[in-house]
C-alpha positions as CSV (number, residue, x, y, z in Angstrom):
1,M,9.7,16.9,-83.3
2,S,11.6,19.9,-84.2
3,E,15.1,19.6,-86.4
4,T,16.8,21.0,-83.2
5,D,15.2,18.5,-81.1
6,N,16.3,15.5,-83.1
7,L,20.0,16.8,-83.1
8,Q,19.9,17.4,-79.2
9,E,18.1,13.8,-78.8
10,A,21.0,12.3,-81.0
11,D,23.3,14.1,-79.2
12,G,22.2,13.2,-76.1
13,Q,21.8,9.4,-77.1
14,E,25.5,9.4,-78.4
15,E,26.9,10.7,-75.1
16,M,24.7,8.6,-73.3
17,K,26.1,5.3,-74.8
18,K,29.7,6.8,-74.3
19,A,28.9,7.1,-70.7
20,I,27.6,3.8,-70.0
21,E,31.2,2.2,-69.6
22,S,31.8,4.7,-66.8
23,E,28.4,4.0,-65.2
24,K,29.2,0.6,-65.4
25,E,32.2,0.9,-63.9
26,A,31.0,3.0,-61.2
27,E,28.0,0.7,-60.5
28,N,30.6,-2.2,-60.1
29,N,32.2,0.1,-57.1
30,V,29.1,0.4,-55.4
31,I,28.2,-3.1,-55.7
32,E,31.4,-4.1,-54.4
33,D,30.9,-1.7,-51.7
34,T,27.5,-3.2,-50.6
35,A,29.3,-6.5,-50.9
36,N,31.8,-6.0,-48.4
37,N,29.3,-3.9,-46.2
38,E,32.2,-0.9,-46.1
39,K,30.5,2.7,-45.6
40,L,30.9,4.9,-48.9
41,P,33.3,8.0,-48.2
42,D,30.5,10.3,-47.5
43,T,29.5,8.5,-44.5
44,E,32.9,7.8,-42.7
45,D,31.8,10.1,-39.6
46,D,30.8,8.9,-36.4
47,G,27.6,11.0,-36.3
48,L,26.6,10.1,-39.9
49,D,26.8,6.6,-39.1
50,E,24.8,7.2,-35.5
51,I,22.0,8.9,-38.0
52,D,22.2,6.5,-40.7
53,E,21.3,3.6,-38.0
54,S,18.9,5.2,-36.5
55,N,17.1,6.2,-39.7
56,A,17.4,2.6,-40.6
57,E,15.5,1.4,-37.7
58,D,13.1,3.9,-38.2
59,A,12.4,2.8,-41.6
60,E,12.1,-0.8,-40.7
61,D,9.7,0.2,-37.9
62,E,7.5,2.4,-39.9
63,G,3.9,1.2,-39.5
64,N,4.9,-1.2,-37.2
65,S,5.3,0.5,-33.8
66,D,2.9,2.0,-31.6
67,R,4.0,6.0,-31.4
68,H,1.8,6.8,-28.0
69,K,3.2,6.3,-24.8
70,I,1.8,3.3,-23.0
71,E,1.5,3.7,-18.9
72,F,4.0,1.6,-17.1
73,K,1.9,0.8,-13.8
74,D,3.2,-0.6,-10.7
75,Y,3.1,-4.1,-11.3
76,E,4.9,-5.1,-8.1
77,N,2.5,-4.1,-5.8
78,M,-0.3,-5.8,-8.1
79,S,-2.0,-9.5,-7.0
80,L,-1.9,-12.3,-9.3
81,E,-5.4,-12.0,-10.3
82,M,-4.8,-8.1,-11.1
83,L,-1.3,-8.9,-13.0
84,A,-3.5,-11.6,-15.2
85,I,-6.5,-9.0,-16.0
86,E,-3.7,-6.4,-16.8
87,L,-2.3,-8.7,-19.6
88,E,-5.5,-9.5,-21.0
89,K,-5.9,-5.4,-21.2
90,L,-2.9,-4.9,-22.8
91,L,-3.3,-7.8,-25.3
92,Q,-6.9,-6.3,-26.2
93,S,-6.8,-2.8,-26.0
94,E,-2.8,-2.2,-27.7
95,K,-0.7,-3.2,-30.4
96,V,1.1,-6.5,-29.6
97,Q,4.5,-5.2,-31.1
98,A,4.1,-1.8,-28.4
99,I,3.5,-3.9,-25.1
100,K,7.0,-6.0,-25.0
101,K,8.3,-4.4,-22.3
102,H,4.9,-4.1,-20.2
103,V,4.1,-8.0,-20.9
104,D,7.8,-8.8,-19.8
105,A,7.7,-7.1,-16.6
106,I,4.4,-8.7,-15.6
107,K,5.1,-12.0,-16.9
108,N,8.7,-11.4,-14.3
109,E,6.2,-10.4,-11.4
110,F,3.9,-12.9,-11.9
111,N,6.3,-15.7,-11.8
112,D,8.0,-14.6,-8.6
113,K,4.5,-14.1,-7.0
114,F,3.2,-17.5,-8.0
115,D,6.4,-19.1,-7.0
116,S,6.2,-17.6,-3.6
117,L,2.5,-18.7,-3.4
118,V,3.3,-22.2,-4.3
119,D,6.2,-22.2,-1.8
120,E,3.7,-21.2,0.8
121,K,1.1,-23.8,-0.3
122,K,3.8,-26.3,-0.1
123,E,4.7,-25.5,3.4
124,E,1.2,-25.6,4.7
125,F,0.8,-29.3,2.9
126,L,4.0,-30.7,4.8
127,A,3.2,-28.6,8.2
128,E,-0.5,-31.0,7.9
129,G,1.7,-34.2,7.3
130,G,1.7,-34.5,3.8
131,N,5.0,-36.2,2.0
132,E,6.9,-34.1,-0.4
133,I,6.8,-36.4,-3.5
134,D,2.8,-36.1,-3.5
135,F,2.1,-32.5,-3.4
136,Y,0.9,-31.0,-5.9
137,Y,-0.7,-27.1,-6.7
138,S,-3.2,-25.8,-8.9
139,N,-4.1,-22.5,-9.4
140,P,-7.3,-21.2,-12.0
141,I,-5.3,-17.8,-12.1
142,K,-2.0,-19.3,-13.3
143,K,-4.0,-21.6,-16.0
144,R,-5.6,-18.0,-17.3
145,F,-2.6,-16.2,-17.5
146,N,-0.8,-18.8,-19.4
147,N,-3.5,-18.8,-22.0
148,T,-3.4,-15.1,-22.2
149,Y,0.5,-15.4,-22.5
150,R,0.1,-17.8,-25.0
151,E,-2.2,-16.0,-27.2
152,Y,0.3,-12.6,-26.8
153,R,3.4,-15.0,-28.0
154,N,1.1,-16.5,-31.0
155,K,0.0,-12.7,-32.0
156,L,3.6,-11.7,-31.8
157,N,5.0,-14.3,-33.9
158,A,2.3,-13.7,-36.3
159,H,3.1,-10.2,-36.2
160,Y,7.1,-10.6,-36.7
161,K,6.3,-13.0,-39.7
162,S,4.2,-10.6,-41.5
163,I,6.6,-7.6,-40.7
164,Q,9.6,-9.9,-42.2
165,E,7.3,-10.7,-45.5
166,N,6.4,-7.3,-46.0
167,L,10.1,-5.9,-45.5
168,K,11.2,-8.7,-48.3
169,K,8.7,-7.9,-50.5
170,N,9.4,-3.9,-50.4
171,L,13.3,-4.5,-50.5
172,D,12.4,-6.6,-53.7
173,E,10.4,-3.6,-55.0
174,R,13.1,-1.0,-54.0
175,L,15.8,-3.3,-55.9
176,E,13.7,-3.5,-59.0
177,I,13.2,-0.1,-59.2
178,I,16.8,0.5,-58.9
179,E,17.1,-1.9,-61.7
180,E,14.7,0.1,-63.9
181,I,16.4,3.5,-63.1
182,K,19.8,2.0,-64.4
183,G,17.9,0.7,-67.2
184,L,16.9,3.9,-68.3
185,I,20.3,4.9,-69.6
186,N,19.9,2.3,-72.7
187,V,16.5,2.8,-73.6
188,E,16.2,4.4,-77.5
189,E,12.9,6.6,-76.7
190,N,12.2,10.4,-76.4
191,I,14.1,11.8,-73.5
192,N,11.1,13.1,-72.4
193,T,9.1,10.1,-72.1
194,T,12.3,8.7,-70.5
195,Y,12.3,11.3,-67.9
196,K,8.5,11.3,-67.1
197,H,9.5,7.1,-66.6
198,F,12.1,8.5,-64.3
199,K,9.7,10.6,-62.2
200,E,7.3,7.9,-61.9
201,L,10.0,5.7,-60.6
202,Q,11.0,8.1,-58.0
203,E,7.3,8.3,-56.8
204,R,7.2,4.5,-56.7
205,W,10.5,4.4,-54.4
206,R,8.9,7.2,-52.3
207,H,5.5,4.9,-51.5
208,A,7.6,1.5,-51.6
209,G,7.3,1.0,-47.8
210,P,10.1,-0.1,-45.0
211,I,12.8,-2.8,-45.7
212,P,15.4,-4.7,-43.2
213,R,17.4,-2.0,-41.6
214,D,20.5,-4.0,-42.4
215,K,20.0,-3.6,-46.2
216,Y,18.5,0.1,-45.8
217,N,21.6,2.3,-46.1
218,N,23.3,0.0,-49.1
219,A,19.9,0.2,-51.0
220,W,19.7,3.9,-50.4
221,N,23.2,4.5,-51.4
222,S,22.4,2.4,-54.4
223,Y,19.6,4.4,-55.5
224,H,21.1,7.7,-55.1
225,H,24.0,6.6,-57.0
226,H,21.9,5.4,-60.1
227,V,19.8,8.9,-59.8
228,E,22.8,10.8,-59.6
229,I,24.0,8.9,-62.8
230,F,20.6,9.6,-64.8
231,Y,20.9,13.2,-64.0
232,D,24.5,13.6,-64.9
233,F,24.4,11.9,-68.4
234,L,20.3,13.7,-68.7
235,H,21.9,16.4,-71.2
236,L,19.3,16.9,-73.3
237,N,16.1,18.7,-72.1
238,R,18.0,20.5,-69.6
239,E,15.3,22.7,-69.0
240,L,13.6,19.7,-66.8
241,R,16.7,18.6,-65.2
242,D,17.8,22.1,-64.0
243,L,14.4,22.7,-62.7
244,D,14.9,19.5,-60.3
245,F,18.9,20.6,-59.4
246,K,17.3,24.1,-58.6
247,H,14.4,22.8,-56.7
248,N,16.8,20.4,-54.6
249,Y,19.5,22.9,-54.3
250,E,16.8,25.2,-52.8
251,Q,15.7,22.7,-50.6
252,K,18.7,21.5,-49.0
253,L,19.9,25.0,-48.5
254,K,16.8,25.2,-46.2
255,I,17.8,22.1,-44.5
256,I,21.4,23.1,-44.2
257,E,20.2,26.6,-42.6
258,R,17.7,24.7,-40.0
259,A,20.7,22.2,-39.5
260,E,23.4,24.9,-38.3
261,E,20.5,26.5,-36.4
262,L,20.2,23.4,-34.6
263,A,23.6,23.3,-33.9
264,Q,23.5,26.2,-32.0
265,E,20.5,24.9,-29.6
266,E,21.6,24.3,-25.8
267,D,18.9,20.8,-26.0
268,T,21.3,18.5,-27.8
269,N,18.6,15.8,-28.0
270,H,16.1,17.8,-29.3
271,A,18.9,19.1,-32.0
272,F,19.6,15.3,-32.7
273,R,16.2,14.1,-33.5
274,E,15.6,17.0,-35.8
275,L,18.4,16.3,-37.1
276,Q,17.6,13.2,-38.0
277,V,14.5,13.9,-39.9
278,L,16.9,16.5,-41.9
279,H,18.8,13.7,-42.9
280,K,16.2,11.3,-44.0
281,L,14.3,14.2,-45.8
282,W,17.7,14.8,-47.7
283,K,18.5,11.4,-48.5
284,E,14.8,10.0,-49.1
285,E,12.8,13.1,-50.4
286,L,15.2,15.1,-52.3
287,G,16.9,14.4,-55.4
288,P,20.4,15.1,-56.8
289,V,22.0,18.9,-57.4
290,A,24.4,20.3,-59.9
291,K,27.5,18.9,-59.7
292,E,29.0,22.0,-59.1
293,H,27.2,22.3,-55.9
294,R,27.0,19.1,-54.5
295,E,30.8,19.1,-52.8
296,E,29.9,22.5,-51.0
297,I,26.5,22.1,-49.9
298,W,27.1,18.7,-48.7
299,G,30.3,19.9,-46.8
300,R,28.2,22.7,-45.2
301,F,25.7,19.6,-44.1
302,K,28.4,17.7,-42.6
303,K,30.0,20.3,-40.9
304,A,26.6,21.3,-38.8
305,T,25.9,17.9,-38.6
306,K,29.2,17.3,-37.0
307,T,28.9,20.0,-34.6
308,I,25.6,18.8,-33.3
309,H,27.3,15.3,-32.9
310,D,30.2,16.5,-30.9
311,K,27.9,18.5,-28.5
312,R,26.1,15.5,-28.1
313,Q,29.1,13.6,-27.3
314,E,30.0,16.4,-24.9
315,Y,26.3,16.0,-23.3
316,F,26.5,12.3,-22.7
317,K,30.0,12.7,-21.1
318,N,28.6,14.8,-18.8
319,L,25.2,12.7,-18.6
320,D,28.0,9.8,-17.3
321,S,28.7,11.6,-14.3
322,I,24.9,12.5,-13.8
323,Y,24.2,9.1,-14.1
324,E,26.7,7.8,-11.7
325,E,25.3,10.3,-8.5
326,N,22.0,8.7,-9.6
327,L,23.5,5.3,-9.3
328,E,24.8,6.3,-6.0
329,K,21.5,7.6,-4.9
330,K,19.7,4.4,-6.0
331,Q,22.2,2.3,-4.3
332,D,21.8,4.1,-1.1
333,I,17.9,3.5,-1.2
334,I,18.5,0.2,-1.7
335,D,20.5,0.0,1.2
336,K,18.2,1.5,3.7
337,I,15.6,-0.7,2.4
338,N,17.7,-3.8,3.2
339,A,18.3,-2.1,6.6
340,I,14.3,-2.0,6.9
341,A,14.1,-5.5,5.9
342,N,16.6,-6.9,8.3
343,E,14.6,-4.8,11.5
344,E,12.8,-7.4,13.6
345,G,9.2,-6.4,14.2
346,S,6.3,-8.1,16.3
347,S,3.4,-5.5,15.9
348,H,1.1,-4.6,13.3
349,G,1.8,-0.9,14.0
350,F,5.7,-1.6,13.5
351,W,4.9,-3.1,10.2
352,Q,2.8,-0.5,9.1
353,K,5.1,2.1,9.6
354,K,7.6,0.0,7.4
355,I,5.4,-0.3,4.5
356,K,5.0,3.2,4.3
357,E,8.8,4.0,4.8
358,I,9.6,1.5,2.1
359,E,6.7,3.2,-0.1
360,A,8.7,6.4,0.4
361,L,11.9,4.9,-0.6
362,R,10.2,3.4,-3.7
363,E,9.1,6.6,-4.8
364,D,12.4,8.2,-4.2
365,F,14.1,5.3,-6.3
366,F,11.6,5.8,-9.4
367,S,12.5,9.9,-9.0
368,A,16.5,9.4,-8.7
369,G,16.9,9.5,-12.4
370,K,18.4,7.0,-15.0
371,V,21.9,5.3,-14.3
372,P,24.5,4.2,-16.7
373,I,22.9,1.5,-19.0
374,K,25.5,-1.0,-18.5
375,V,24.6,-1.2,-14.2
376,N,21.0,-0.5,-15.3
377,E,19.5,-3.9,-15.3
378,A,21.9,-5.2,-12.2
379,T,20.6,-2.2,-9.9
380,W,17.0,-2.6,-10.9
381,S,17.5,-6.5,-9.9
382,K,19.0,-5.2,-6.6
383,F,16.1,-2.7,-5.9
384,K,13.5,-5.6,-6.7
385,E,15.2,-8.0,-4.5
386,S,15.7,-5.7,-1.7
387,V,11.8,-5.2,-1.6
388,R,11.1,-8.7,-2.3
389,N,12.7,-9.5,0.9
390,F,10.8,-6.9,3.0
391,N,7.7,-8.3,1.4
392,R,9.0,-11.9,2.2
393,K,9.3,-10.9,6.2
394,K,6.2,-8.9,5.9
395,N,4.1,-11.6,4.7
396,A,5.7,-14.0,7.3
397,F,4.9,-11.9,9.8
398,Y,1.1,-11.5,8.7
399,K,1.1,-15.1,8.0
400,D,1.9,-15.9,11.9
401,L,-0.8,-13.1,12.8
402,K,-3.3,-14.7,11.0
403,K,-2.6,-17.9,13.1
404,E,-2.8,-15.9,15.9
405,Q,-6.0,-14.4,15.1
406,L,-7.4,-17.3,14.3
407,S,-6.6,-18.6,17.9
408,N,-8.3,-15.4,19.1
409,L,-11.5,-16.1,16.8
410,Q,-11.7,-19.4,18.9
411,K,-11.3,-17.7,21.9
412,K,-14.0,-15.0,21.4
413,L,-16.4,-17.8,20.3
414,D,-15.9,-19.4,23.4
415,L,-16.9,-16.6,25.4
416,I,-19.9,-15.8,23.1
417,K,-21.0,-19.4,24.2
418,I,-20.4,-18.7,27.4
419,A,-22.4,-15.5,27.3
420,E,-25.7,-16.9,25.4
421,D,-25.9,-19.8,27.5
422,N,-26.1,-17.4,30.6
423,K,-27.9,-14.5,29.0
424,D,-31.3,-15.7,30.4
425,N,-30.0,-16.6,33.8
426,D,-31.9,-15.2,36.9
427,D,-29.4,-16.2,39.5
428,F,-28.0,-12.4,39.3
429,A,-25.7,-12.7,42.4
430,T,-23.8,-15.5,40.4
431,T,-23.9,-14.6,37.1
432,T,-23.2,-11.0,37.1
433,P,-19.5,-11.4,38.2
434,L,-19.5,-14.1,35.4
435,M,-20.8,-12.0,32.8
436,K,-18.5,-9.0,33.9
437,K,-15.2,-11.7,33.8
438,I,-15.8,-12.5,30.2
439,Q,-16.2,-9.0,29.3
440,N,-12.8,-8.5,30.5
441,D,-11.3,-11.5,29.4
442,W,-12.9,-10.3,25.8
443,K,-10.8,-6.9,25.9
444,T,-7.6,-8.9,26.7
445,I,-8.0,-11.2,23.7
446,G,-6.2,-9.9,20.3
447,H,-7.4,-9.2,17.2
448,V,-9.4,-11.4,15.0
449,P,-9.7,-11.6,11.3
450,R,-11.1,-8.6,10.1
451,K,-13.9,-10.4,8.1
452,D,-15.2,-12.1,11.6
453,S,-14.4,-8.8,13.7
454,D,-17.8,-7.0,13.3
455,K,-19.9,-10.4,13.2
456,I,-18.8,-11.9,16.2
457,W,-18.7,-8.4,18.1
458,K,-22.3,-7.9,17.5
459,Q,-23.0,-11.4,18.8
460,F,-21.1,-11.2,21.9
461,K,-22.6,-7.8,22.9
462,N,-26.2,-8.8,22.2
463,A,-25.9,-11.5,24.4
464,C,-24.3,-9.3,27.2
465,N,-26.8,-6.7,26.4
466,H,-29.7,-8.9,26.6
467,Y,-28.4,-10.3,30.2
468,F,-27.9,-6.8,31.8
469,D,-30.9,-5.4,30.1
470,K,-32.7,-8.3,32.2
471,L,-30.4,-7.5,35.7
472,H,-31.4,-3.5,35.1
473,A,-35.1,-4.3,35.2
474,S,-34.7,-6.4,38.1
475,L,-32.6,-3.6,40.0
476,N,-35.3,-0.7,38.2
477,A,-37.8,-2.7,40.0
478,A,-35.7,-3.4,43.4
479,N,-34.8,0.4,43.1
480,K,-38.8,1.5,43.1
481,E,-39.3,-0.1,45.9
482,G,-36.1,1.3,47.7
483,L,-37.3,4.6,46.7
484,E,-40.4,4.2,48.5
485,A,-38.7,2.8,51.5
486,Y,-36.5,6.1,51.6
487,N,-39.7,8.4,51.3
488,K,-41.2,6.6,54.1
489,K,-37.9,6.6,56.5
490,N,-37.3,10.1,55.4
491,E,-41.2,10.9,56.6
492,L,-40.7,9.2,59.8
493,L,-37.1,10.7,60.8
494,E,-38.7,14.4,60.3
495,E,-41.7,13.3,62.5
496,I,-39.2,11.4,65.3
497,K,-37.2,14.8,65.2
498,S,-40.3,16.7,65.7
499,I,-41.0,15.0,69.2
500,D,-40.3,17.2,72.4
501,F,-38.9,14.0,74.5
502,T,-38.0,15.9,77.3
503,K,-41.9,16.0,78.4
504,K,-42.4,12.2,77.4
505,K,-39.7,10.5,79.6
506,D,-41.7,8.1,80.8
507,K,-43.2,6.9,77.3
508,G,-40.0,8.2,75.7
509,V,-38.6,4.5,75.4
510,A,-41.6,2.7,74.2
511,I,-42.0,5.8,71.4
512,V,-38.8,5.5,70.2
513,N,-39.0,1.4,69.8
514,D,-42.5,2.2,68.1
515,Y,-40.4,4.4,65.4
516,I,-37.6,1.9,65.2
517,S,-40.2,-1.1,64.2
518,K,-41.5,1.6,62.0
519,W,-38.0,2.2,60.7
520,N,-37.5,-1.5,59.9
521,A,-41.0,-2.0,58.6
522,A,-40.3,0.6,55.9
523,G,-37.8,-1.5,53.7
524,K,-34.6,-1.8,52.5
525,V,-33.4,1.9,50.6
526,P,-31.3,2.2,47.9
527,S,-27.3,1.7,48.3
528,N,-27.2,5.6,47.3
529,K,-29.6,6.5,50.0
530,R,-28.1,4.4,53.0
531,Y,-26.9,7.8,54.5
532,I,-30.3,8.0,56.3
533,E,-29.6,5.3,58.2
534,G,-26.8,7.3,59.9
535,K,-29.2,10.4,60.3
536,F,-32.0,8.0,62.3
537,N,-29.0,6.7,64.3
538,K,-27.7,10.2,65.2
539,V,-31.3,11.3,66.0
540,L,-31.7,8.3,68.3
541,D,-28.5,9.4,70.0
542,G,-29.7,12.6,71.2
543,I,-32.8,11.1,71.9
544,F,-31.3,8.6,74.4
545,K,-29.2,11.2,76.3
546,T,-32.6,13.1,76.9
547,L,-34.1,9.9,77.9
548,D,-31.1,8.8,80.0
549,V,-31.4,5.6,78.3
550,D,-28.2,3.1,79.3
551,T,-25.5,3.3,76.8
552,T,-25.7,-0.5,76.1
553,E,-29.8,-0.4,76.0
554,A,-29.1,2.4,73.4
555,E,-26.7,0.7,71.3
556,L,-28.8,-2.5,71.4
557,M,-31.6,-0.6,70.0
558,K,-29.9,1.1,67.5
559,F,-28.6,-2.2,66.1
560,E,-32.2,-3.6,66.0
561,T,-32.4,-1.4,62.7
562,K,-29.3,-2.5,61.3
563,L,-30.3,-5.9,61.6
564,E,-33.5,-5.2,59.9
565,D,-31.5,-3.8,57.1
566,L,-29.1,-6.9,56.7
567,S,-32.0,-9.2,57.1
568,N,-33.4,-7.8,54.0
569,D,-30.4,-7.4,51.9
570,D,-30.0,-10.1,49.2
571,D,-26.4,-9.7,49.2
572,I,-25.0,-11.9,51.6
573,R,-21.4,-10.3,51.7
574,H,-23.0,-7.3,53.6
575,L,-24.0,-9.9,56.5
576,Q,-20.5,-11.5,56.6
577,N,-19.0,-8.1,56.2
578,E,-20.6,-6.7,59.6
579,K,-19.6,-10.2,61.3
580,T,-16.1,-9.6,60.6
581,F,-16.4,-6.2,61.7
582,I,-18.0,-7.0,64.7
583,R,-15.4,-9.4,65.8
584,K,-12.6,-7.1,64.9
585,K,-14.0,-4.5,67.2
586,I,-14.2,-7.8,70.0
587,D,-10.6,-8.4,69.4
588,E,-9.6,-5.0,69.9
589,M,-11.8,-4.4,73.0
590,K,-9.8,-7.5,74.5
591,S,-6.6,-6.5,73.4
592,E,-7.4,-2.7,75.1
593,I,-8.4,-4.6,78.4
594,N,-5.3,-6.5,78.2
595,Q,-3.0,-3.6,78.1
596,L,-4.9,-1.6,81.0
597,E,-4.4,-4.8,83.0
598,N,-1.1,-5.3,82.2
599,N,-0.4,-1.3,83.1
600,L,-1.9,-1.9,86.7
601,Q,0.8,-4.5,87.7
602,F,3.3,-1.3,87.4
603,F,1.2,0.5,90.1
604,T,2.2,-1.7,93.4
605,N,1.4,-0.3,96.7
606,V,-0.8,2.4,95.3
607,D,-3.9,3.2,96.6
608,E,-6.9,2.3,94.8
609,D,-8.1,6.1,95.3
610,N,-4.9,7.5,93.4
611,P,-6.3,9.4,90.2
612,V,-4.3,7.5,88.0
613,V,-5.2,4.1,88.9
614,K,-8.7,5.2,89.0
615,E,-8.4,6.4,85.8
616,V,-7.2,3.2,84.5
617,L,-9.7,1.3,86.4
618,N,-12.7,3.1,84.8
619,N,-11.2,2.6,81.5
620,I,-11.2,-1.1,81.8
621,E,-14.4,-1.2,83.1
622,N,-15.7,0.9,80.4
623,H,-14.1,-1.3,77.6
624,K,-15.8,-4.3,79.3
625,E,-19.0,-2.9,79.2
626,S,-18.3,-2.0,75.2
627,L,-17.0,-5.9,74.7
628,K,-20.3,-7.0,76.2
629,V,-22.1,-4.8,73.9
630,W,-20.0,-6.0,70.8
631,K,-20.7,-9.6,71.9
632,M,-24.4,-9.5,72.1
633,K,-24.4,-7.6,68.8
634,L,-22.3,-10.5,67.2
635,S,-25.1,-13.3,69.1
636,K,-28.0,-11.5,67.5
637,L,-26.2,-11.6,64.2
638,R,-25.5,-15.4,64.4
639,E,-29.3,-15.5,65.4
640,L,-30.1,-13.3,62.2
641,D,-27.8,-16.1,60.0
642,Q,-29.8,-19.2,61.8
């Protein structure tokens, strides 16, 4: 070491000794401030307090909180099993310290849903005659959820215990570093060695890790205080000190310039977040500057900080009015949900429509924006309760609907039994109306549980199809015979139409009777071809006129064809309908005759040759002839019956 260096070191050591008393006094002041938890003069500012508090919180959480955003799902619409699965997924895939809000929301929703389920089971137990004191309900999903939640609590407690141990350990190390920096002033060694030791302590400080937030400001203030004392009394090797001062000064000027730029930004939240980082750099990364600059640069930095703080406060003031507007919107949405929940609905369609309306209102609620923090929890609770009230009514409806559907299921099962019992019945006349009736009855019965719907419909349809396939097969066979009869009668019709009865008057009636016999022998035609009977009768009418056949005889001859048709008809109703029709005609004839005979009583002392009287008498005679024919027809039908 040169003589000059020795002199500088000696002078430095002397000045250090002189400064010890001043340093101790200043240290006592810091300790007193720390003990009384009072803010140092430089931090007596709302904006600085807020930044320091935020940075202290970040310091404690450093390395412990998860920085990525975890999706907050729609837990309210999840089932119990889905909630249990979601809790398991979070515990397996995310850091335990990052999922507290999610776990709390899942737990609250699970408990609410499980309590509702227990109430339902209890109602069912009591409805079945059980005693309330004997009621007990266990659910494997509940056990699964509780086990997962217990695991979460154990992990969280272990995590917090580890954090506290690390925070305390880091705090102890930082306090030890401060003590070592304090001790550097009393060390009698080469100043370069002391300075190198000091830089090593600074590096240790930077990597010492997070500490409890309530110790953050005091620890940093104490650290900076002793760092400044070290620099203030480090007169030897000024070149090293001045280089540090210069570096720190330049960096702090850059921080100030950036803070002044941020003070002009419109996005106050972004400006404040970056300002926090700048304060952390100022406090944690950079050391002191030369004394003559300290007050000036701190004043500039504090001024920019205050500008950003004031703008942010103004923003929050305006934000409060926005939050109040959002609160009104959300309250209006809650009122609408309550109004819907108070509506009475008795159909599946009604509730499906309301479910969509509630879903739309829920989306509106979530997109309505933030509300004042003091009413946030209360508003959220009101919203959840309003949705729960709706869900309770909806669930009660579907619970009753389920009972109704089970009743409908039993009714349809009864119809299936009837269908299957009769699907092979060959008594078509009796069974067909029955099968058609149960098909109509099926349509009038309401919904059944969805899981049974397709199965029972297929069972019922198969039984009905089986029967009607048999019926149609039988009808097709009958229709084949009917078509053959139709074709035969069509040929007979064309044949009889081609005969010239003007030349065969003596044998005409015999020919007609022969054709009538052939016609009847041809058999029954299908119902949609029965019009051919009318054609045949019309041809006969023309022939009878040509042959001058008596009207009564002609009518009875034509009636023979109808009698034959009725005798071959399997449906007895057609015979009964014909009887009813003839009886009606007989009654009409009698009524007409009585009316005409009564009318004659008005013609007293009138000769029978009077045209009017003559006409009435002729009408009476004609009606009596018709009555005679109708009675003969009825008599033949009765014979057919026998």
